[in-house]
DSSP file (Angstrom, degrees, kcal/mol; ACC not computed):
  #  RESIDUE AA STRUCTURE BP1 BP2  ACC     N-H-->O    O-->H-N    N-H-->O    O-->H-N    TCO  KAPPA ALPHA  PHI   PSI    X-CA   Y-CA   Z-CA
    1    1 A M              0   0    0      0, 0.0     2,-0.5     0, 0.0    74,-0.2   0.000 360.0 360.0 360.0 124.5   -1.2 -110.8   -1.8
    2    2 A L  E     -a   75   0A   0     72,-1.4    74,-2.5     2,-0.0     2,-0.4  -0.734 360.0-175.3 -82.9 128.9    2.4 -111.8   -2.4
    3    3 A V  E     +a   76   0A   0     -2,-0.5     2,-0.3    72,-0.2    74,-0.2  -0.997  11.7 162.8-127.8 125.4    2.9 -115.5   -1.9
    4    4 A T        -     0   0    0     72,-2.4    75,-2.1    -2,-0.4    74,-0.1  -0.981  44.1-138.9-145.3 153.7    6.4 -117.0   -2.1
    5    5 A T  S    S+     0   0    0     -2,-0.3     2,-0.1    73,-0.3    72,-0.1   0.448  77.8  99.3 -87.6  -2.7    8.4 -120.0   -1.2
    6    6 A T  S    S-     0   0    0      2,-0.1    72,-2.3     1,-0.1    73,-0.2  -0.456  80.2-124.7 -84.5 160.5   11.4 -117.9   -0.1
    7    7 A N  S    S+     0   0    0     70,-0.2     2,-0.3    -2,-0.1    70,-0.1   0.728  88.1  12.7 -76.2 -22.2   12.1 -117.1    3.5
    8    8 A D  S    S-     0   0    0      5,-0.0     2,-0.6    69,-0.0    70,-0.1  -0.840  74.5-110.0-144.9 175.2   12.1 -113.3    2.9
    9    9 A I    >   -     0   0    0      3,-0.4     3,-2.2    -2,-0.3    68,-0.0  -0.975  47.2-108.2-117.9 118.5   11.3 -110.6    0.4
   10   10 A E  T 3  S+     0   0    0     -2,-0.6     3,-0.1     1,-0.3     0, 0.0  -0.133  98.0   4.2 -49.4 124.6   14.4 -109.0   -1.0
   11   11 A G  T 3  S+     0   0    0      1,-0.2     2,-0.4     0, 0.0    -1,-0.3   0.537 108.7 106.2  79.0   7.9   15.0 -105.5    0.2
   12   12 A K    <   -     0   0    0     -3,-2.2     2,-0.5    92,-0.0    -3,-0.4  -0.925  62.7-138.6-121.6 143.5   12.0 -105.6    2.6
   13   13 A E        -     0   0    0     90,-0.4    90,-3.0    -2,-0.4     2,-0.4  -0.883  28.2-150.7 -99.1 132.6   11.9 -105.8    6.4
   14   14 A L  E     -B  102   0A   0     -2,-0.5     2,-0.6    88,-0.2    88,-0.2  -0.831  16.5-150.6-113.6 139.4    9.2 -108.1    7.6
   15   15 A E  E     -B  101   0A   0     86,-3.0    86,-2.1    -2,-0.4     2,-0.4  -0.920  28.9-133.5 -99.9 118.1    7.0 -108.2   10.7
   16   16 A I  E     +B  100   0A   0     -2,-0.6    84,-0.2    84,-0.2     3,-0.1  -0.591  26.4 177.8 -79.3 127.1    6.1 -111.9   11.4
   17   17 A L  E     -     0   0A   0     82,-3.0     2,-0.2    -2,-0.4    83,-0.2   0.713  50.5 -92.8 -99.2 -27.5    2.5 -112.4   12.2
   18   18 A G  E     -B   99   0A   0     81,-1.2    81,-3.2     2,-0.0    -1,-0.3  -0.717  47.3 -48.9 137.0 173.3    2.5 -116.1   12.5
   19   19 A V  E     -B   98   0A   0     79,-0.2     2,-0.3    -2,-0.2    79,-0.2  -0.596  52.4-169.8 -81.4 139.5    2.0 -119.5   10.7
   20   20 A I  E     -B   97   0A   0     77,-2.7    77,-1.7    -2,-0.3     2,-0.3  -0.894   2.6-159.2-128.5 161.1   -1.2 -119.8    8.7
   21   21 A F  E     -B   96   0A   0     -2,-0.3     2,-0.3    75,-0.2    75,-0.2  -0.918  13.6-175.1-136.5 157.2   -2.8 -122.8    7.1
   22   22 A G  E     +B   95   0A   0     73,-2.0    73,-3.0    -2,-0.3     2,-0.3  -0.934  21.6 169.6-147.4 135.2   -5.3 -123.6    4.3
   23   23 A N  E     -B   94   0A   0     -2,-0.3     2,-0.3    71,-0.2    71,-0.2  -0.950  20.2-168.2-144.2 164.1   -6.5 -127.2    3.6
   24   24 A T  E     -B   93   0A   0     69,-1.7    69,-2.9    -2,-0.3     2,-0.5  -0.980  15.0-143.8-149.5 149.5   -8.9 -129.3    1.8
   25   25 A V  E     -B   92   0A   0     -2,-0.3     2,-0.4    67,-0.2    67,-0.2  -0.960  23.9-174.8-115.6 126.4   -9.8 -133.0    2.1
   26   26 A R  E     -B   91   0A   0     65,-3.0    65,-2.5    -2,-0.5     2,-0.3  -0.919  11.8-153.7-124.3 148.5  -10.7 -134.8   -1.2
   27   27 A T  E     -B   90   0A   0     -2,-0.4    63,-0.2    63,-0.2     2,-0.2  -0.793  29.3-101.4-111.2 159.4  -11.9 -138.3   -2.0
   28   28 A K        -     0   0    0     61,-1.6     2,-0.4    -2,-0.3     3,-0.0  -0.493  32.3-125.4 -76.5 150.0  -11.4 -140.3   -5.2
   29   29 A H     >  -     0   0    0     -2,-0.2     4,-2.4     1,-0.1     3,-0.3  -0.773  15.5-126.5 -94.0 140.7  -14.3 -140.5   -7.7
   30   30 A L  H  > S+     0   0    0     -2,-0.4     4,-2.1     1,-0.2     5,-0.2   0.889 112.2  53.9 -55.8 -40.9  -15.4 -143.9   -8.7
   31   31 A G  H  > S+     0   0    0      1,-0.2     4,-2.2     2,-0.2    -1,-0.2   0.893 108.9  49.1 -58.1 -41.6  -14.9 -143.0  -12.4
   32   32 A S  H  > S+     0   0    0     -3,-0.3     4,-2.9     1,-0.2    -2,-0.2   0.885 109.0  52.9 -65.9 -39.6  -11.3 -142.0  -11.6
   33   33 A D  H  X S+     0   0    0     -4,-2.4     4,-1.9     2,-0.2    -2,-0.2   0.900 109.9  47.4 -65.6 -40.4  -10.7 -145.2   -9.8
   34   34 A I  H  X S+     0   0    0     -4,-2.1     4,-1.8     2,-0.2    -1,-0.2   0.913 114.3  46.7 -65.8 -42.2  -11.9 -147.3  -12.8
   35   35 A A  H  X S+     0   0    0     -4,-2.2     4,-2.5     1,-0.2    -2,-0.2   0.915 111.3  52.7 -65.3 -41.6   -9.8 -145.3  -15.2
   36   36 A A  H  X S+     0   0    0     -4,-2.9     4,-1.5     1,-0.2    -1,-0.2   0.842 106.9  52.7 -59.7 -35.5   -6.8 -145.6  -12.8
   37   37 A G  H  X S+     0   0    0     -4,-1.9     4,-0.7     2,-0.2    -1,-0.2   0.907 111.4  45.4 -66.2 -41.9   -7.2 -149.4  -12.7
   38   38 A L  H >X S+     0   0    0     -4,-1.8     4,-1.7     1,-0.2     3,-0.7   0.878 111.3  52.5 -71.4 -35.2   -7.1 -149.5  -16.5
   39   39 A K  H 3X S+     0   0    0     -4,-2.5     4,-3.6     1,-0.2    -1,-0.2   0.820 100.0  64.1 -67.1 -30.6   -4.1 -147.1  -16.7
   40   40 A N  H 3< S+     0   0    0     -4,-1.5    -1,-0.2    -5,-0.2    -2,-0.2   0.804 105.6  45.4 -61.3 -29.4   -2.3 -149.5  -14.2
   41   41 A I  H << S+     0   0    0     -3,-0.7    -2,-0.2    -4,-0.7    -1,-0.2   0.901 129.1  22.1 -77.5 -47.9   -2.5 -152.1  -17.0
   42   42 A V  H  < S-     0   0    0     -4,-1.7    -2,-0.2     1,-0.2    -3,-0.2   0.618 104.2-129.9-101.4 -15.6   -1.3 -150.0  -19.9
   43   43 A G     <  +     0   0    0     -4,-3.6     2,-0.2    -5,-0.2    -1,-0.2  -0.054  49.5 111.7  88.2 166.4    0.5 -147.2  -18.2
   44   44 A G        -     0   0    0     -4,-0.1    -1,-0.1     2,-0.0     2,-0.1  -0.540  67.0 -33.4 121.9 178.6    0.3 -143.5  -18.5
   45   45 A E        -     0   0    0     -2,-0.2     2,-1.2     1,-0.1     3,-0.2  -0.364  45.1-132.2 -69.8 143.5   -0.9 -140.4  -16.6
   46   46 A L    >>  -     0   0    0      1,-0.2     4,-2.4    -2,-0.1     3,-0.6  -0.710  30.9-178.5 -90.5  79.3   -3.8 -140.7  -14.2
   47   47 A K  H 3> S+     0   0    0     -2,-1.2     4,-3.1     1,-0.3     5,-0.3   0.876  76.0  53.6 -52.3 -47.0   -5.5 -137.5  -15.6
   48   48 A G  H 3> S+     0   0    0      1,-0.2     4,-2.1     2,-0.2    -1,-0.3   0.908 112.8  43.9 -60.1 -40.5   -8.5 -137.6  -13.2
   49   49 A Y  H <> S+     0   0    0     -3,-0.6     4,-2.6     2,-0.2    -1,-0.2   0.909 111.8  53.6 -66.5 -43.6   -6.1 -137.8  -10.2
   50   50 A S  H  X S+     0   0    0     -4,-2.4     4,-2.3     1,-0.2    -2,-0.2   0.941 111.9  44.9 -57.5 -50.0   -3.8 -135.1  -11.7
   51   51 A D  H  X S+     0   0    0     -4,-3.1     4,-2.5     1,-0.2    -1,-0.2   0.906 110.9  53.2 -61.6 -42.9   -6.8 -132.7  -12.1
   52   52 A M  H  X S+     0   0    0     -4,-2.1     4,-2.3    -5,-0.3    -1,-0.2   0.919 111.9  46.2 -56.8 -45.5   -8.1 -133.6   -8.6
   53   53 A L  H  X S+     0   0    0     -4,-2.6     4,-2.7     2,-0.2    -1,-0.2   0.867 110.0  52.6 -66.4 -39.6   -4.7 -132.7   -7.1
   54   54 A T  H  X S+     0   0    0     -4,-2.3     4,-2.2    -5,-0.2    -1,-0.2   0.935 112.0  45.8 -64.8 -44.2   -4.4 -129.5   -9.1
   55   55 A Q  H  X S+     0   0    0     -4,-2.5     4,-2.4     1,-0.2    -2,-0.2   0.903 111.8  52.7 -64.8 -38.8   -7.8 -128.3   -7.9
   56   56 A A  H  X S+     0   0    0     -4,-2.3     4,-2.5     2,-0.2    -2,-0.2   0.899 108.1  50.1 -65.1 -40.6   -7.0 -129.3   -4.3
   57   57 A R  H  X S+     0   0    0     -4,-2.7     4,-2.5     2,-0.2     5,-0.2   0.943 111.5  49.2 -59.8 -47.9   -3.7 -127.3   -4.4
   58   58 A K  H  X S+     0   0    0     -4,-2.2     4,-2.3     1,-0.2    -2,-0.2   0.900 113.0  46.9 -59.8 -42.8   -5.6 -124.2   -5.7
   59   59 A E  H  X S+     0   0    0     -4,-2.4     4,-2.2     2,-0.2    -1,-0.2   0.909 112.6  47.6 -67.2 -43.3   -8.2 -124.6   -3.0
   60   60 A A  H  X S+     0   0    0     -4,-2.5     4,-2.0     2,-0.2    35,-0.2   0.897 114.2  47.7 -65.3 -38.9   -5.8 -125.1   -0.2
   61   61 A L  H  X S+     0   0    0     -4,-2.5     4,-2.3    -5,-0.2    -2,-0.2   0.929 111.4  51.6 -67.9 -43.2   -3.7 -122.1   -1.4
   62   62 A S  H  X S+     0   0    0     -4,-2.3     4,-1.8    -5,-0.2    -2,-0.2   0.885 110.7  47.4 -56.4 -43.3   -6.9 -120.0   -1.7
   63   63 A R  H  X S+     0   0    0     -4,-2.2     4,-1.8     2,-0.2    -1,-0.2   0.840 109.8  53.5 -71.0 -35.6   -7.9 -120.8    1.9
   64   64 A M  H  X S+     0   0    0     -4,-2.0     4,-2.1     2,-0.2    -2,-0.2   0.914 109.4  48.6 -62.9 -44.0   -4.4 -120.0    3.2
   65   65 A I  H  X S+     0   0    0     -4,-2.3     4,-2.3     1,-0.2    -2,-0.2   0.867 106.5  56.9 -67.9 -34.0   -4.6 -116.6    1.5
   66   66 A E  H  X S+     0   0    0     -4,-1.8     4,-1.8     1,-0.2    -1,-0.2   0.934 107.4  48.9 -57.7 -45.9   -8.0 -116.0    3.1
   67   67 A E  H  X S+     0   0    0     -4,-1.8     4,-0.7     1,-0.2    -2,-0.2   0.863 109.4  52.2 -62.3 -38.2   -6.5 -116.6    6.5
   68   68 A A  H ><>S+     0   0    0     -4,-2.1     5,-2.7     1,-0.2     3,-0.6   0.880 109.0  49.8 -62.0 -40.4   -3.7 -114.2    5.7
   69   69 A N  H ><5S+     0   0    0     -4,-2.3     3,-1.7     1,-0.2    -2,-0.2   0.866 101.4  62.9 -68.3 -34.6   -6.2 -111.5    4.7
   70   70 A K  H 3<5S+     0   0    0     -4,-1.8    -1,-0.2     1,-0.3    -2,-0.2   0.756 110.1  39.9 -61.7 -27.3   -8.1 -112.1    7.9
   71   71 A I  T <<5S-     0   0    0     -4,-0.7    -1,-0.3    -3,-0.6    -2,-0.2   0.200 117.2-112.5-109.6  17.0   -5.0 -110.9    9.9
   72   72 A N  T < 5 +     0   0    0     -3,-1.7    -3,-0.2     1,-0.2     2,-0.1   0.801  54.2 169.9  57.5  38.1   -4.2 -108.1    7.5
   73   73 A A      < -     0   0    0     -5,-2.7    28,-0.2     1,-0.1    -1,-0.2  -0.447  32.2-152.9 -74.2 149.9   -1.0 -109.7    6.2
   74   74 A D  S    S-     0   0    0     26,-2.5   -72,-1.4     1,-0.2     2,-0.3   0.661  74.9  -1.8 -91.6 -20.8    0.8 -108.2    3.2
   75   75 A A  E     -aC   2 100A   0     25,-1.9    25,-2.6   -74,-0.2     2,-0.4  -0.980  56.9-130.9-160.7 164.9    2.4 -111.5    2.1
   76   76 A V  E     -aC   3  99A   0    -74,-2.5   -72,-2.4    -2,-0.3     3,-0.3  -0.990  30.4-171.9-124.4 120.4    3.0 -115.2    2.9
   77   77 A V  E     + C   0  98A   0     21,-2.6    21,-3.0    -2,-0.4   -70,-0.2  -0.702  59.6  28.6-109.4 165.2    6.5 -116.4    2.9
   78   78 A N  E    S-     0   0A   0    -72,-2.3   -73,-0.3    -2,-0.2    -1,-0.2   0.864  78.8-173.0  58.1  41.5    8.1 -119.8    3.1
   79   79 A V  E     +     0   0A   0    -75,-2.1     2,-0.3    -3,-0.3    18,-0.2  -0.433   7.7 172.8 -69.7 135.9    5.0 -121.4    1.6
   80   80 A R  E     - C   0  96A   0     16,-2.8    16,-2.5    -2,-0.2     2,-0.3  -0.937  20.8-145.3-139.0 159.9    4.9 -125.2    1.5
   81   81 A F  E     + C   0  95A   0     -2,-0.3     2,-0.3    14,-0.2    14,-0.2  -0.931  18.9 173.3-122.1 149.4    2.4 -128.0    0.6
   82   82 A T  E     - C   0  94A   0     12,-2.1    12,-3.4    -2,-0.3     2,-0.3  -0.980  14.1-150.3-150.0 160.1    2.0 -131.4    2.2
   83   83 A T  E     + C   0  93A   0     -2,-0.3     2,-0.3    10,-0.2    10,-0.2  -0.897  11.9 178.0-128.2 157.1   -0.5 -134.3    2.0
   84   84 A S  E     - C   0  92A   0      8,-1.8     8,-3.4    -2,-0.3     2,-0.6  -0.976  32.5-115.3-154.8 147.5   -1.7 -136.9    4.3
   85   85 A Q  E     - C   0  91A   0     -2,-0.3     6,-0.3     6,-0.2     3,-0.1  -0.733  26.5-177.6 -85.0 126.6   -4.2 -139.7    4.1
   86   86 A T  E     -     0   0A   0      4,-1.4     2,-0.3    -2,-0.6     5,-0.2   0.761  67.3 -18.4 -94.5 -28.2   -7.1 -139.0    6.4
   87   87 A M  E >  S- C   0  90A   0      3,-1.2     3,-2.3     0, 0.0    -1,-0.4  -0.948  96.6 -56.1-163.2 170.9   -9.0 -142.2    5.8
   88   88 A A  T 3  S+     0   0    0     -2,-0.3     3,-0.1     1,-0.3    -3,-0.0  -0.396 127.1   7.0 -57.5 122.1   -9.1 -144.9    3.1
   89   89 A G  T 3  S+     0   0    0     -2,-0.2   -61,-1.6     1,-0.2     2,-0.4   0.476 115.2  90.3  87.1  -0.1   -9.8 -143.2   -0.2
   90   90 A A  E <   -BC  27  87A   0     -3,-2.3    -4,-1.4   -63,-0.2    -3,-1.2  -0.983  49.2-176.8-133.4 144.6   -9.5 -139.6    1.2
   91   91 A A  E     -BC  26  85A   0    -65,-2.5   -65,-3.0    -2,-0.4     2,-0.4  -0.989  18.6-135.9-139.9 148.0   -6.5 -137.3    1.5
   92   92 A E  E     -BC  25  84A   0     -8,-3.4    -8,-1.8    -2,-0.3     2,-0.5  -0.840  10.2-158.9-100.6 140.4   -5.8 -133.9    2.9
   93   93 A L  E     -BC  24  83A   0    -69,-2.9   -69,-1.7    -2,-0.4     2,-0.4  -0.987  15.3-165.9-115.9 125.3   -3.8 -131.3    1.0
   94   94 A L  E     -BC  23  82A   0    -12,-3.4   -12,-2.1    -2,-0.5     2,-0.4  -0.937  11.9-166.4-117.0 130.2   -2.4 -128.6    3.3
   95   95 A A  E     +BC  22  81A   0    -73,-3.0   -73,-2.0    -2,-0.4     2,-0.3  -0.939  20.9 168.8-107.2 134.1   -0.8 -125.3    2.3
   96   96 A Y  E     +BC  21  80A   0    -16,-2.5   -16,-2.8    -2,-0.4     2,-0.3  -0.990   6.2 140.6-147.3 157.1    1.1 -123.4    5.0
   97   97 A G  E     -B   20   0A   0    -77,-1.7   -77,-2.7    -2,-0.3     2,-0.6  -0.948  50.2 -74.9-172.2-176.9    3.4 -120.5    5.4
   98   98 A T  E     -BC  19  77A   0    -21,-3.0   -21,-2.6    -2,-0.3     2,-0.3  -0.899  38.3-142.5-104.5 116.8    4.4 -117.5    7.5
   99   99 A A  E     +BC  18  76A   0    -81,-3.2   -82,-3.0    -2,-0.6   -81,-1.2  -0.604  29.5 177.4 -77.3 136.1    2.1 -114.5    7.3
  100  100 A V  E     -BC  16  75A   0    -25,-2.6   -26,-2.5    -2,-0.3   -25,-1.9  -0.940  28.8-140.6-136.7 158.6    4.0 -111.2    7.4
  101  101 A R  E     -B   15   0A   0    -86,-2.1   -86,-3.0    -2,-0.3     2,-0.6  -0.952  29.3-122.8-112.6 141.1    3.5 -107.5    7.2
  102  102 A I  E     -B   14   0A   0     -2,-0.4   -88,-0.2   -88,-0.2     2,-0.2  -0.755  31.2-126.5 -85.2 120.4    6.0 -105.5    5.2
  103  103 A K        -     0   0    0    -90,-3.0     2,-0.5    -2,-0.6   -90,-0.4  -0.426  15.5-123.8 -68.5 135.3    7.4 -102.8    7.6
  104  104 A K              0   0    0     -2,-0.2    -1,-0.1     1,-0.1   -92,-0.0  -0.681 360.0 360.0 -76.5 125.2    7.3  -99.2    6.4
  105  105 A V              0   0    0     -2,-0.5    -1,-0.1   -92,-0.0    -2,-0.0   0.406 360.0 360.0-109.9 360.0   10.8  -97.9    6.5
C-alpha cells in the first residue's frame, strides 16, 4: 500500500474512493507521569511519552491502511495526523487521508 502526504502520485491518474481514518486513544501510564514530573524539574526528553506517541502513530496509520484495504484502494494520498484530548489524561491520535485507486491507462 502506497501511503503519501502528497496530493497525487506523479504520472498516475487516480480514482478517488473517499476519506478514510484510523485512530487510537491512549492514556498516560503512572510511571510515565512520575518520570515526567521529575523531568519537569531537570529538563530533557520525556522518553515515556515519546515512545507512547510513536506507538500511537504507528497504530493509527496501520488502522487507516486496514480501512484502505477493505475498499480495495491502491494508495492513500494526502495523509495527515491530528491529536485531540478525549478526557483528562487520555488523547486520541487520528491518521486520515484520501483512499485512491490507480487508474489503468
